[in-house]
LUMMARKE-411786 format. One line per field, with one value per residue: residue number from 1; residue in three letters; x, y, z of N, C-alpha, C in turn. Coordinates in nm, 4 decimals, decimal comma. Layout:
BEGIN
resi = [NUM	...];
resn = [ALA	...];
n_px = [X	...];
n_py = [Y	...];
n_pz = [Z	...];
ca_px = [X	...];
ca_py = [Y	...];
ca_pz = [Z	...];
c_px = [X	...];
c_py = [Y	...];
c_pz = [Z	...];
***
This chain:
BEGIN
resi = [1	2	3	4	5	6	7	8	9	10	11	12	13	14	15	16	17	18	19	20	21	22	23	24	25	26	27	28	29	30	31	32	33	34	35	36	37	38	39	40	41	42	43	44	45	46	47	48	49	50	51	52	53	54	55	56	57	58	59	60	61	62	63	64	65	66	67	68	69	70	71	72	73	74	75	76	77	78	79	80	81	82	83	84	85	86	87	88	89	90	91	92	93	94	95	96	97	98	99	100	101	102	103	104	105	106	107	108	109	110	111	112	113	114	115	116	117	118	119	120	121	122	123	124	125	126	127	128	129	130];
resn = [MET	ALA	GLU	THR	ILE	GLY	MET	ASN	GLU	ASP	ALA	LEU	ILE	ASP	ALA	LEU	LYS	CYS	LEU	LYS	ALA	SER	GLY	VAL	VAL	ARG	ARG	VAL	ALA	VAL	VAL	LEU	ALA	HIS	ARG	LYS	VAL	ALA	TYR	SER	HIS	ASN	ALA	MET	VAL	ILE	TRP	LYS	VAL	ASP	GLU	LYS	HIS	VAL	GLY	LYS	ILE	GLY	ALA	MET	MET	ALA	SER	PHE	PRO	GLU	VAL	SER	HIS	CYS	TYR	GLU	ARG	ASP	THR	GLY	GLU	TYR	TRP	ALA	TYR	ASN	LEU	TYR	ALA	MET	VAL	HIS	GLY	LYS	HIS	TYR	GLU	ASP	CYS	MET	LYS	SER	VAL	GLU	ARG	ILE	ALA	HIS	GLU	THR	GLY	ILE	ASN	ASP	TYR	ARG	VAL	LEU	PHE	SER	LYS	ARG	GLU	PHE	LYS	LYS	THR	SER	PHE	SER	VAL	ASN	TYR	GLU];
n_px = [1,6929	1,9241	1,8602	1,6262	1,6611	1,9020	2,1588	2,4503	2,4477	2,7315	2,8332	2,5215	2,5414	2,8424	2,7438	2,5185	2,7143	2,8110	2,6505	2,5397	2,8091	2,8273	2,6062	2,3475	2,1353	2,0639	2,0315	1,9498	1,7455	1,5126	1,1879	0,9399	0,6708	0,5130	0,2667	0,2475	0,4629	0,3672	0,3194	0,0542	-0,0187	-0,0003	0,1180	-0,0127	0,2312	0,1732	0,3907	0,4505	0,6761	0,9475	1,0718	1,3392	1,4436	1,3635	1,4909	1,6968	1,5711	1,4272	1,6200	1,6730	1,3786	1,3852	1,5782	1,5276	1,4539	1,1726	1,0047	0,9704	0,9331	0,9698	0,9361	0,8853	0,6957	0,5464	0,3642	0,0461	-0,1861	-0,3984	-0,2735	-0,0774	0,0988	0,4142	0,6206	0,6026	0,5816	0,5967	0,4923	0,5676	0,4202	0,3564	0,1155	-0,0939	-0,0057	0,1916	0,2734	0,1887	0,3531	0,6275	0,5741	0,5603	0,8468	0,9737	0,8955	0,9173	1,2118	1,3032	1,2333	0,9734	0,6450	0,4098	0,1921	-0,0619	-0,2107	-0,2203	-0,3710	-0,3738	-0,6827	-0,7785	-0,6443	-0,5830	-0,4201	-0,1465	0,1531	0,4438	0,6247	0,6285	0,7466	0,6338	0,7748	0,6616];
n_py = [-8,6487	-8,4871	-8,2920	-8,1549	-8,0121	-7,8436	-7,8634	-8,0779	-8,4132	-8,5262	-8,3372	-8,4090	-8,6103	-8,6358	-8,4655	-8,6498	-8,8318	-8,6996	-8,6153	-8,9280	-8,9856	-8,8319	-8,8919	-8,7664	-8,8468	-9,1922	-9,3960	-9,3920	-9,4304	-9,6265	-9,5536	-9,7705	-9,7706	-9,9837	-10,1296	-9,9526	-10,0356	-10,2481	-10,5111	-10,6540	-10,7754	-10,8624	-10,9669	-11,0833	-11,2473	-11,4428	-11,5686	-11,8225	-11,8515	-12,0305	-11,8742	-11,8415	-11,9581	-11,6507	-11,4502	-11,5254	-11,7090	-11,4858	-11,2834	-11,4775	-11,4762	-11,2414	-11,1911	-11,2432	-11,1535	-11,0624	-11,0265	-10,7002	-10,6323	-10,7369	-10,8154	-10,8920	-10,9363	-10,8714	-11,1492	-11,3301	-11,4360	-11,5131	-11,4961	-11,6976	-11,6370	-11,4172	-11,3326	-11,1431	-11,1056	-10,9474	-11,0474	-10,9669	-11,0255	-11,0094	-11,1537	-11,3349	-11,6031	-11,5869	-11,4733	-11,7042	-11,9436	-11,7989	-11,7474	-12,0852	-12,1273	-11,9975	-12,1185	-12,3866	-12,3617	-12,2179	-12,4376	-12,3279	-12,3930	-12,3351	-12,1083	-11,8006	-11,6719	-11,3733	-11,2088	-10,8628	-10,6443	-10,3753	-10,0608	-9,8881	-9,6313	-9,5296	-9,3677	-9,2160	-9,1943	-8,9116	-8,6654	-8,4067	-8,1106	-7,9133];
n_pz = [8,9719	8,9892	8,8107	8,9090	9,1613	8,9857	9,0237	8,9093	8,8535	8,9784	9,1563	9,2318	9,3689	9,5158	9,7259	9,8795	9,9792	10,1622	10,3132	10,4080	10,4966	10,7803	10,9066	10,8096	10,6293	10,6679	10,4283	10,0792	9,8918	9,5672	9,5825	9,4506	9,2491	9,2317	9,1137	8,8747	8,7101	8,6506	8,8413	8,9523	9,1361	9,5245	9,7943	10,1840	10,3793	10,6023	10,8482	11,0712	11,2807	11,4419	11,7034	11,8296	11,5227	11,3923	11,3186	11,1575	10,9417	10,8521	10,7248	10,5380	10,4434	10,3305	10,1493	9,9118	9,6033	9,5405	9,7548	9,9140	10,1556	10,5732	10,8192	11,1291	11,4368	11,7418	11,8927	12,0258	12,2659	12,0669	11,7924	11,5833	11,4629	11,3493	11,0940	10,8769	10,5504	10,2627	9,9355	9,5566	9,2486	8,8406	8,8477	9,0111	9,0480	8,9896	9,2596	9,4229	9,3316	9,4232	9,7127	9,6986	9,6739	9,9047	10,0799	10,0776	10,0797	10,3067	10,5046	10,6064	10,6832	10,7967	10,7396	10,5681	10,3525	10,1748	9,9775	9,8622	9,7867	9,7656	9,7288	9,9313	10,0464	9,9671	10,1098	10,1876	10,4599	10,6946	10,8730	11,0563	11,2179	11,3583];
ca_px = [1,6962	1,9703	1,8131	1,5028	1,7188	1,9649	2,2721	2,4721	2,4417	2,8508	2,7577	2,4585	2,6616	2,9365	2,6410	2,4358	2,8055	2,8306	2,5098	2,5655	2,9196	2,7977	2,4469	2,2289	2,0850	2,1428	2,0816	1,8880	1,6466	1,3913	1,0369	0,9198	0,5434	0,5135	0,1205	0,2884	0,4745	0,2950	0,3520	-0,0174	-0,0676	0,0944	0,0204	0,1128	0,2001	0,2447	0,3917	0,4471	0,8414	1,0137	1,1599	1,4698	1,4957	1,3036	1,5982	1,7895	1,4484	1,3700	1,6586	1,6551	1,2672	1,3766	1,6797	1,3956	1,3983	1,0394	1,0033	0,9263	0,9213	0,9697	0,8915	0,8607	0,5761	0,4558	0,2186	-0,0205	-0,3138	-0,4953	-0,2087	0,0913	0,2186	0,5395	0,7088	0,5387	0,6280	0,5050	0,5666	0,5011	0,4278	0,3311	0,0096	-0,1350	0,0504	0,3698	0,3275	0,2182	0,4613	0,7139	0,5263	0,5999	0,9850	1,0207	0,8458	1,0756	1,3967	1,3112	1,1649	0,7951	0,5121	0,3037	0,1785	-0,1245	-0,1585	-0,3644	-0,3438	-0,4580	-0,7670	-0,7782	-0,5251	-0,6965	-0,3446	0,0086	0,2185	0,6000	0,6564	0,6712	0,7401	0,6017	0,8239	0,6318];
ca_py = [-8,5493	-8,3494	-8,1528	-8,1054	-7,9249	-7,7504	-7,9512	-8,1852	-8,5231	-8,5582	-8,2781	-8,4315	-8,7208	-8,6852	-8,3996	-8,6905	-8,9222	-8,6070	-8,6464	-9,0338	-8,9782	-8,7643	-8,9364	-8,6960	-8,9904	-9,3608	-9,4774	-9,3899	-9,5815	-9,6105	-9,6253	-9,7978	-9,8327	-10,1495	-10,1618	-9,8888	-10,1396	-10,4323	-10,5824	-10,5663	-10,8744	-10,8240	-11,0508	-11,0256	-11,3418	-11,4256	-11,7130	-11,9098	-11,9406	-12,0240	-11,7600	-11,9146	-11,8957	-11,6334	-11,3958	-11,6071	-11,7387	-11,3612	-11,2861	-11,5581	-11,4603	-11,0907	-11,1672	-11,2481	-11,0405	-11,0629	-11,0052	-10,6045	-10,6130	-10,8735	-10,7583	-10,9601	-10,9147	-11,0265	-11,3091	-11,2769	-11,5322	-11,5163	-11,4887	-11,7557	-11,5732	-11,3587	-11,3532	-11,1153	-11,0840	-10,8679	-11,0997	-10,9177	-11,0404	-10,9709	-11,2918	-11,4119	-11,7610	-11,5162	-11,4492	-11,7850	-12,0409	-11,7583	-11,7727	-12,1752	-12,0831	-11,9634	-12,2354	-12,4760	-12,3323	-12,2500	-12,5415	-12,2672	-12,4515	-12,2558	-12,0091	-11,7818	-11,5933	-11,2523	-11,1112	-10,7514	-10,6535	-10,2202	-9,9945	-9,6343	-9,5104	-9,5237	-9,2219	-9,2268	-9,1407	-8,8200	-8,5918	-8,2701	-8,0866	-7,7794];
ca_pz = [9,1075	9,0099	8,7505	8,9208	9,2623	8,9593	9,0116	8,8079	8,8819	9,0160	9,2692	9,3802	9,4243	9,6012	9,8480	9,9207	10,0477	10,2606	10,4165	10,4611	10,5958	10,8247	10,9206	10,8546	10,5849	10,6831	10,2687	9,9599	9,7775	9,4778	9,6087	9,3421	9,1965	9,1535	9,0290	8,7350	8,6114	8,6088	8,9152	9,0182	9,2466	9,5715	9,9195	10,2478	10,3561	10,7461	10,9105	11,2009	11,2797	11,6041	11,7451	11,7919	11,4344	11,3581	11,2673	10,9966	10,8591	10,8469	10,6653	10,4684	10,3546	10,3390	10,0030	9,7927	9,5506	9,5241	9,9032	9,9352	10,2991	10,6077	10,9799	11,2559	11,4320	11,8167	11,8745	12,1843	12,2755	11,9908	11,7328	11,6356	11,3338	11,4301	11,0433	10,7934	10,4070	10,1376	9,7879	9,4514	9,1234	8,7740	8,8530	9,1521	9,0017	9,0109	9,4226	9,5108	9,2682	9,4883	9,8684	9,7871	9,7555	9,9631	10,2085	10,0547	10,0871	10,4435	10,5778	10,6971	10,5628	10,8701	10,6340	10,5226	10,2070	10,1992	9,8837	9,8639	9,7616	9,7223	9,7971	10,0676	10,0994	10,0209	10,1088	10,2426	10,6036	10,7050	10,9911	11,0913	11,3416	11,3654];
c_px = [1,8145	1,9169	1,6912	1,5675	1,8550	2,0877	2,2677	2,4903	2,5810	2,8288	2,6159	2,5106	2,7437	2,8655	2,5856	2,6346	2,8347	2,7787	2,5719	2,6459	2,9013	2,6914	2,3931	2,1355	2,1661	2,1348	1,9705	1,9007	1,5455	1,2862	0,9889	0,7017	0,4531	0,4119	0,1536	0,3762	0,4481	0,3113	0,2039	-0,1104	0,0884	0,0461	0,1225	0,0831	0,3138	0,2873	0,4461	0,6218	0,8896	1,0815	1,3272	1,5379	1,4029	1,4133	1,7080	1,6322	1,4172	1,5095	1,6633	1,5491	1,3409	1,5340	1,5873	1,4111	1,2258	0,9540	1,0039	1,0045	0,9191	0,9921	0,8108	0,7807	0,5631	0,3430	0,1540	-0,1406	-0,3827	-0,4443	-0,0783	0,1384	0,3075	0,6170	0,5890	0,6438	0,6141	0,5512	0,4660	0,4839	0,3172	0,1174	0,0299	-0,1135	0,1603	0,4005	0,3083	0,3504	0,5943	0,6982	0,6055	0,7358	0,9790	1,0224	0,8815	1,1906	1,3620	1,2646	1,0364	0,7114	0,3359	0,2595	0,0135	-0,0895	-0,2495	-0,3392	-0,4233	-0,5654	-0,8297	-0,7256	-0,5862	-0,5707	-0,2397	0,0891	0,3045	0,5431	0,7126	0,6329	0,6839	0,6763	0,7716	0,5497];
c_py = [-8,4173	-8,2107	-8,0979	-8,0295	-7,8727	-7,7688	-8,0851	-8,3176	-8,5580	-8,4926	-8,3406	-8,5591	-8,7595	-8,5633	-8,4625	-8,8151	-8,8588	-8,6908	-8,8008	-9,0627	-8,9170	-8,8001	-8,8779	-8,8278	-9,1308	-9,4211	-9,4092	-9,4622	-9,5305	-9,6341	-9,6513	-9,8030	-9,9018	-10,1622	-10,0767	-9,9465	-10,3068	-10,5658	-10,5502	-10,6681	-10,8275	-10,9432	-11,0334	-11,1472	-11,3854	-11,5635	-11,7549	-11,9223	-11,9445	-11,9475	-11,7492	-11,8896	-11,7769	-11,4854	-11,4224	-11,6563	-11,6047	-11,2889	-11,3656	-11,5185	-11,2783	-11,0623	-11,2330	-11,1459	-10,9990	-11,0289	-10,8171	-10,5253	-10,6909	-10,8054	-10,9041	-10,8911	-10,9514	-11,0758	-11,3108	-11,4727	-11,6147	-11,5693	-11,5182	-11,6729	-11,4791	-11,3460	-11,2713	-11,1173	-11,0710	-10,8856	-11,0217	-11,0045	-10,9946	-11,0421	-11,3545	-11,5643	-11,7310	-11,5166	-11,6085	-11,8996	-11,9157	-11,7987	-11,9579	-12,2377	-12,1528	-12,0439	-12,2764	-12,4665	-12,2562	-12,3193	-12,4462	-12,3008	-12,4196	-12,1743	-11,9713	-11,6842	-11,5121	-11,1457	-10,9939	-10,7275	-10,5171	-10,1810	-9,8560	-9,5805	-9,5700	-9,3993	-9,2700	-9,1398	-9,0127	-8,7593	-8,4528	-8,2213	-7,9196	-7,7872];
c_pz = [9,0356	8,9426	8,8144	9,0658	9,1125	8,9565	8,9472	8,9175	8,9469	9,1781	9,3951	9,4721	9,5786	9,7666	9,9473	10,0080	10,1502	10,3103	10,4993	10,5412	10,7581	10,9203	10,9232	10,7151	10,5909	10,4925	10,1603	9,8902	9,6822	9,5545	9,4364	9,3410	9,0980	9,0454	8,8595	8,6426	8,6368	8,6877	9,0230	9,1172	9,3258	9,7339	9,9923	10,3148	10,4856	10,7602	10,9896	11,2021	11,4551	11,5883	11,7479	11,6369	11,3056	11,2719	11,1328	10,9225	10,8086	10,6756	10,5536	10,3099	10,3292	10,1574	9,8520	9,7295	9,5033	9,6538	9,9062	10,1235	10,4020	10,7260	11,0151	11,3722	11,6029	11,8084	12,0379	12,1333	12,1940	11,8419	11,7044	11,5553	11,3360	11,2686	10,9719	10,6628	10,3087	10,0314	9,6882	9,3237	9,0158	8,7729	8,9383	9,1273	9,0018	9,1493	9,4325	9,4532	9,4247	9,6603	9,8712	9,7390	9,8304	10,1048	10,1817	10,1091	10,2362	10,5361	10,6167	10,6375	10,6929	10,7820	10,6153	10,4420	10,2277	10,1350	9,8850	9,7622	9,6787	9,8123	9,8521	10,0215	10,0588	9,9923	10,2091	10,3334	10,5296	10,8452	11,0202	11,1771	11,3994	11,5206];
***
């Protein structure tokens, strides 16, 4: 990244530290194109978690390395699932083993696994302020 913008690595790291300290940048992270590194299977796992425990359970689920996203969402009369976790694996079986391990370690057994079939769009969020 430093080379791309014409500076050395130390200068870039110092600049990023300053931006973070000033609050302009919250964090710097790598976005992994998981399919390009053989993680071709992913599943959105929807979990029904007691609202009293959703913070604790959500943090537990988010700590698994196979989980890239973990969100709480509202429920309604038609939908009782309130915690969503995206699980990645190299094979279908890898994802299912991860889901089973998460269920076992959290004690949450009311869930559904929704595997992705096809990706239509994947971009980073951006805002146009014009």
